[in-house]
N, C-alpha and C positions, 0 to 999 in steps of 0.2 A: 621593901627591908633592905637595910644597909649590911653588907657582909664583907669580910675580910677579903681582899684581893690577894695577899701576900701572906706566906707564912714559912717558917723554918721549924725543922724537925731536929736540928743539931748535927754535928759531925758524925756522931755515934748514934746510930738507932738502937731503940729498945727491942729486946727479945719478944716476939709476938707481933701483933698487929699495930702499925703506925697509921692512923687516920689522917687525911689531909682535907676532903671535902666529902659531904654526904648527899644523898638523894634528896633531903630536906632543903638542901641549899639552892641557890638559883643556878647551880651547874649541874643540877638533876642527876648526878651520878655519885656513888660510894667509890672512892679512890684511895688506896693506901698501900704502903709496904708491908709484906709479911716477911718477918726475919726468924729463921729457923735454924737451931742446931743440928748437928749430925744425929740422926735416928728420931728426930722429931716427926710426928705425924699428926696430920690435921685433916679435918672432913668438912666438907661443904655441901648443903642442900638448900639453894635459894629457891623461894617461892615467889613467883612474879617478877623476877628479875634474871636477865641474862648476865653471864659472868665471862670475863676475860681474864686468863693467868699467864703473865708473861714472866720468863725466868731473867733475872738480872745477874745474877753471879751465883756460882756454886753448881751443885747436881742435885736432882730431885727425880723420884720415880712418881708419875701422877697416873691416876686410874680413873675411869670414867665408864659407866655403862659396862660392856665386856672388854673394854680396851686397856691396856697399859702402855705407855711410853716413857722414855727417859728424856730429860732436859738437862743440858749442860752448858755452861757459858763461862768463860774465862775472862773476856774482855767486852765490856759495853761498847767500845770505841772501835774494834776491829772486827766484831762479829754480829751478823744478824741473829735476832731471838728466836727462840721456840714460843709458841703460844698455844693455849687450849681455850677455845670459845664455845661456851654451852649456853643452851636455853634454860629457861626456868624449870625447876623441878629435877635437874639432873644431879645425881650424887657424885661428888668428886672427892678422892682422897689423894693427898700429897705426902711422900715420906721423903725426908732429907737423907741423901746418901753421903752428902758431906754438908757443912755449914753452908747455907743459901739464903738467897733473898729473892722474893717475888714481888711483882707489881699486880695488884689485883683492882680489876675496873668493872662495876657494875651499874646496871640501870634498870629501870621497869621496862618490861617487855612481856607480853602475854602470847606472842608468836611462838609457835612451835616449829623449830627448825632443827636440822641435823647438826650435832656437834661437830666441829671442826678443829683438827690438829695441824697447826702450821709449823712445818719445819724451815730451818733458816733460808732453805733454796726457795721457799714458797713466798718469802717477803720480798715486796718490789723495793729496790734500791736505786735511787735516782742523785745524780749531782745536779743541782740548781746553781744559777749564778755564776757558771765558769765563763771567764773572760769579761765579766761585766765590772765597771768601775774599779779597774785594777785588781780584780779578785777578792774585794773587801767584803763581799756577800755570798762567797761560794760555800756551799754546804752540802752535807750528804743527807738525803731525806728517805727515811725507811717508812713504808706503808704496810702494816700487816694486814689490815682490812679496812675497807670504807664503803660507802654506798654503792660504789660500781661493782666490787667483788662479794659484798654481803649486804644486798638490800633488805634483808628480812632483819637487820640490826638496827637498833636505836643508837648505836655508838661507832665512832672512828677510833683506831689505835694505831700509833706509829711512834717513830723516833727520829730524832734530828741529831747530827754531830757538827757542833758549832767549832770551827776552827779557831785556834788562839788569835785574839785580835780582830775578829771577824764578826759580821752580823748575820742574823737570820730574820725570818718573818719581814723581810725587807723587799721592796720599799714598804713604809707602814700601811698595813690595810685593816679591814674589818669584816666581819660577816655577823649575822644575826644570831647564829647559834653559839651556845657558851662552849668555852674551851678550857682545858686545865693542862698546866705544863708542871712537871717534875723534874728537878735537875740534880745531876752529879757531875763531879770533875774528875780528871785523871789524878790531881793531887787535891788532898782535902782542904788545903788553904786556898783553891782556886776561887774565883769570883768573876762576876760579871753583872749584868745591869738588864733589867726588865721594864719596860714601859708601857703601862695600861692608860690610854688616854693621856692625861695630863700627870698621872701618878708615876714615880720612879720608885725602884726598889733594886738594893743591892743583892744580888743572886748569891747564894753560898752553897755549899755541899749539903745536900738533902734539903733544899728549900724547895717551894712550890709557888705557883701563882694560878689564880682563878680569873679568866677573862670574860666579863660579862659581854652578851651579845652587843654588837654595835660600837665597840670599843677597839682602837688601834692597839697592836701589841708586838713591835719589834723587840729584838733581843740582841745582846752582844757579850763577847767573852773577852776578859782582859788577856793582853798578851802574856804568853808563856803557859796558858792553861787551856785544856781541851774540855769543851762542856758539852756533855750528852744530856738531852732532855727528852722525856717522853710528850707526845702531844695526843690529847684525848678530847674529841668532840662529842657532844650530845645533839644528835638531830632533833629538831622541833617537830611537833606534830604537823603533818601536812607540809613541812618545810625542810627537808633533810639538807645535810651538807653535801653539796656536789661540786666539791672544789670550788665552793662559792666564796668570792674575794672581792671586795670592793676598795679600790686604792685610794689612799688620801690623796686628793686633787692637789694639795700643795707640792706635792712631790713626784707627780706623774712626769714632770719634764725629765726626770732621770731614765725614763723608759724610751725616750727618742733614740733611733737607731745611729744618729750621728752625734749624739750628747757629747759636750766637751765638758770636762771638769778640771779645776785649776790643781796642779800647773798642767797645761795642756802639752805635755812633752811624753 
């Protein structure tokens, strides 16, 4: 089945749920932004699906089972997120204490696991590419959960900060598991580029891309604009993403310890 690899929601999101991909697609996940006005209250109870709720902006009160926590975030670029990850059948309520926006990721999973609330301090934060190639691929990678920390999950959830004029997901690489990126910029006119295999797309604020398994997917941000994007991977049955990465052989010369790039000064 031929499916869209790229999409745009527009600079201004609609109030309510803004869908990007669904479990019925080859991404095997429901992913969308939930936009809430102050005092909005929404309720979820997913049967047969695990769900991750990540705060992007604003402040909410989130409740599940006998627990209630607050999530607050003022900057995608400078702050780690809060996240609630629940198994199938758990009732979740969210009340907006101020205007807020959430990223919601779901996929089929019949495993019964203990719901986990992630505070910003629980999120792994790494700097990759420092000192390589003149710093042109240095980026901040946040991992909320993956197979190592949540082997009971069928999903991976994280974020990347792509500095202005630099690259991420570089060198070009691929893995068999499908992956979805959703993008935002520090300024709404910001833009960048996404490359899936031989297809290119101009990234804009609130755009997204759906990466089929087996295709390379490097990204870049235009000078002057900081690009945030979420990265969400769906494990395959019997083949989870365990930091799986196959580098494009045409570009592996860049990984040599003594690599020289013009101009060599």
